[in-house]
N, C-alpha and C positions, 0 to 999 in steps of 0.2 A: 871545601874551603878551610885552612887552617885558622885557629881563632888568632892566631896573631896577625893574619892578613886584613882583618876588619879595620877600616880606617874611617868610613862613614855609614851612616844609617843604611844608605843604599848598598852597601857592601854584603850585608845580612840578608838582603833580598826581602826578608819578611819578619816580623817583630818575633814570631814563634821560633824561627831560625837563629835569631840572634841569642834568643835566651838559650835555647839548647845549647848554643856554642858556649854562653858563658858559665851556665851550670857544669858543662863537661870540662871547661877549662879549670873551673874551682874545685872539682873533684880529682883533678890530675894533680893541681897545687897542694891540696889535704892530703894526697895519698900517702905519703911517708908517714904522718902522724895516725891516719886510721889504721894503717898495716901494725905498726907498734903498738896501737890501742888495744888490738884486738889479741895479741899476744900477751900484752899484761895483764889484761881481763882474765885470761886463762891462767896465767900465774898467780893472780890474786885469789881466785877460787880453787888453786891447787888441782887443775883438770890436767891429767895425765894421759900420755899415750900408753900403750899396751906393754912397750917395752921400759916403762918407767916405773911400773908398778913395784919392783922391788927397790926402789931407792928409800931411803928415810931421809925427810927433808924436815927442814924448820924454816916454815913459812913466816920468817921475819918480818916479810913485807906486809901481809896480812895484818899482824898485830901491830905494825907501826902505823897502818892507816887507821886501824880501830881507835888507837890512842889519840891520834891527830882529829879525827872526827870529833871524839868526846871532848876535845878543847876548844874546837872552832864553833861548833853547835851544839849547845846543852839546851836552850829554851830559844822561843822564837824572839825576833829582834825586836826592839822597842823604839818608835818612832819619836823623836825628838825636834819639835818648831820652835825655833827662836827668832826673835826679831834682830832685823840688822841693825837697827838703831835702838840701843835700849833706853829710852829716853824714861826719866822717872814719871812723868805726867801723862804718858800716852797710854790711857786705858785703853782705849778702842783697839790699839795694834796688839796690846797684852790679851785681851780677852779674845780678839780673832785668832792670836797664836795657840791659847789655850783650847779654843773649839776644835781646829783644824788639828791639833795634834792628838785630841781623845777620838775623833772621827777616823783617824789614819789608823791609830790602835786598835780601834773596835773593828776595823777591817782585816789589818793583819793578823791580831792574835784572836779573831772570833772562831767558833765552833766550827762554822762553815768555810774557813778560809783554807784556798789552795796554796797560798804562799810558804805556810811552814814544811809542807812536803816537798815543794818544787825547789826552795832554796836549800833544802837538806840533800836532794839527789843531786842539784848543781854542786853542792859543795863536794860532794863524795866523788864525782867525775873528775872534778879539778885535782883533787887529792891523791886519786887514783892513778887516772891518765893523763892530767894536764889540760883539760879543757872542759870548762862547766857553764851554763847557759838556761837563762829563763827567759820567757816570752809573754809579754802583755795583751789580754785582750779586751776589749772594752764591747760589754753587753748592754744594752738598753730596750726597755719595752715601753710601746706608747699604745694610745688608743684614742679614735677620733672624737672630738667633742663639738658640739654645735652651740652657738650663740643665735639666739632667736633675734629678728629683726627689730628695731626700734621705731615704734609708730607714735607720731605725734597725736595725743588724746584729743587734742582740739579741732585738729583738721583730718586727722586719719590718714596722714599721708606717710609713707615710709622715709624715715628720715636715715637711718642706717640700714643696710641689707644684712641679711643673716650670714654669719661667718662659719666657717670650719677651722679647726685646728688639731693638732697633736697634742695630747697631753702626756706628759712625763709620766709612767706609773713607777719604773724602776730604773735603776742604772748600777752598773757593778764593773769593777775592773778585775779581772781572773789571771792571774799568775801560772801559766803553764810550765811545766819542764820539759827542755829540749834535749832530746836523746843526741849524746856526741856525735855520731854518724848522719844524724839528720838535719845537722846544722852547717850552713856553707856562708861564705862572704867573698867578695871579689878579692883575688889574689893581689896583695899588696906588702908593703913593708911595717907600716906602722896603723894602728887603727882610724886615725883621722884620714887615712887615704882610702878607707872603704867606700865603694860607690854604690854597694846594694848588699843587704843581708837576705838571707831565705832559710826556711824551715821547711822540712819534708814531713807531710800529714798521709796517712793512710785510711782512704775513705771508700766506703762500702757502696754500691750502687745507689740504695735508697738514700745515703747522704749525699751522693752527688746531684742527684735528682733534686732533693731538698734544698740544696745550697745553689746551684747553678742552673735549675730550670731542667724539665724533662727533655727537651730538645737536646740540650749539650749533654746532660747527664747521661744517658742512652749511649752516647757515641765515645764515650771515655774509655780506652782500652784497661782491662783489669789485670792483675798480677797477683803473684804470691804476697803475704804480709810483708816479708824481709825480701829486700831486693838481691841478695847473695847469700849463698851458703858460706859459712864462717870455714876460713882454712886453718887448719891445726899445723902447726911447725913441720910435722913430717910429711905434709902435703895432701893429707887424706880431707875429705869433705866433710864437715858437720853437718847434718840436716838442720835446717832453721827451725825455729818454732812451729809448732802444728797449730794452724788455725783452719776451721772450717770454711771461712768467709775470704772470698776473691776480693781484693782490693787495689784501689788505683793509688799511684804514687803521685802524689800533687804537690808541688813546690809554690808555698806563698812567699812570694819575691819582693821586697820592698826597696824599690829604685830611688835612691836621693836626688840624682840628677834631673828627673821628670818629677819627682815628687807623686808618685803612683804606685799602687799596688796590683801586681800582676800575679795571675793563679795559671800556672802551667803544670802540665800533666805529662809526665814520659812517656814518649810514644804516640803522643797526638801530633797532629799537622795544624793545630789551632790553639789559640789562647783560651782557657775557660772564662775569663773574666779580666778586666782591668778597671781600676777605680782611683780616681783623682784623691789625693790627700784626704784619708777618712777622718785622722785624729786630730789634724793641726798643730803636731808637736814641734817644739823648736828645732830639736835634733832629728825630726821626723822617724827615725826608727823607733820600733815598739818594744825593743829589746836593748838592755844596757850593753855596754862595753863586756864581753865574755871574759870569764876567768881563765886566763892563760898562761901557763907554766914554762919558763925558761926560754923565753922569746928573745930576739935579738931586733936591731933596726935593720939588718940584712932581709929576713923575711918574717912574716906574720905567722908561724907556724909553731903550735907548742910542742915542746917535750916534757915528759912525764919525769919526775924526780927518781922513778925507778930504774930509768935509762942511765943515768948517772952513777948509779951504784949497783949495777945489776952483776958486775964480775964479782964483786965481794958477796952477794946474794948467793951467786952460783958456787962459788968457793965454799961457803958454809954450808951448802948441801952436800958438795962432794966430799967434804971431812967429816960432816955426820954420817955419811953413807959407808965410809970407809971404817970408822970406830963400830959402826953396827955389825959390819962384815967381820 
């Protein structure tokens, strides 16, 4: 059944088939960008074919990105918390804003923060390829606590039974970098129309068992770390990064319509897990609107600045090679 033939939930037969078709449609939608991004990445790193080794290139694209990155991100961002109404006698709001600003800056600029590296990598992807994204995770640790029953000393009668509750030990928001090829969203024209967002993570068997339980974790099919080999412009296959570990390709999908999070593994005929709105955010998605380059209202597909100037880059290389010869 083609993706365009789905009209109701019953047409998809099962949730896992529906999400398999959703992911497939999104991958087809983003295919032009991903194909260009692989070529641009090779151009940025000056990876050449055997027939191109005798060329003398001026990698102006690489030097341009280096200059742009130095201007975009020289130091970690500083959070500024301001009051909506700056009343001169509202000390409570002023102090609350000051406390919140210090707490946020401590998280962003702290030595153990992942925000700095994640933001820089996302900016590099955006400047080089046209798409950059980060993803936030909420980590919390609790422990059980007990309250003894309350007994009336005069009568010896228990007036309040013993209680058990979870005490908050620590909590943290982790900002993860998302590789441009591992981020998808529903096909649309503008970001406001996005129905779901997803990121792909690669999990070992032990990680699957720890996250989804032994029964489900051992049933998930494993694959190589990278989903496909990179293809060079000449058509030859470039081997994927070598990794001795087999990993499953798991999609973490945040569906705004049902306000639920679905975990789907490629090649599985069942969903790994489904959780109802774990964070309760107003915009629901755990990620911001991605950094997208050169988009229009026709379709939300980015295009790198390199594509707009690739003829000039190629002409410069050709002229430089002729001068060298």
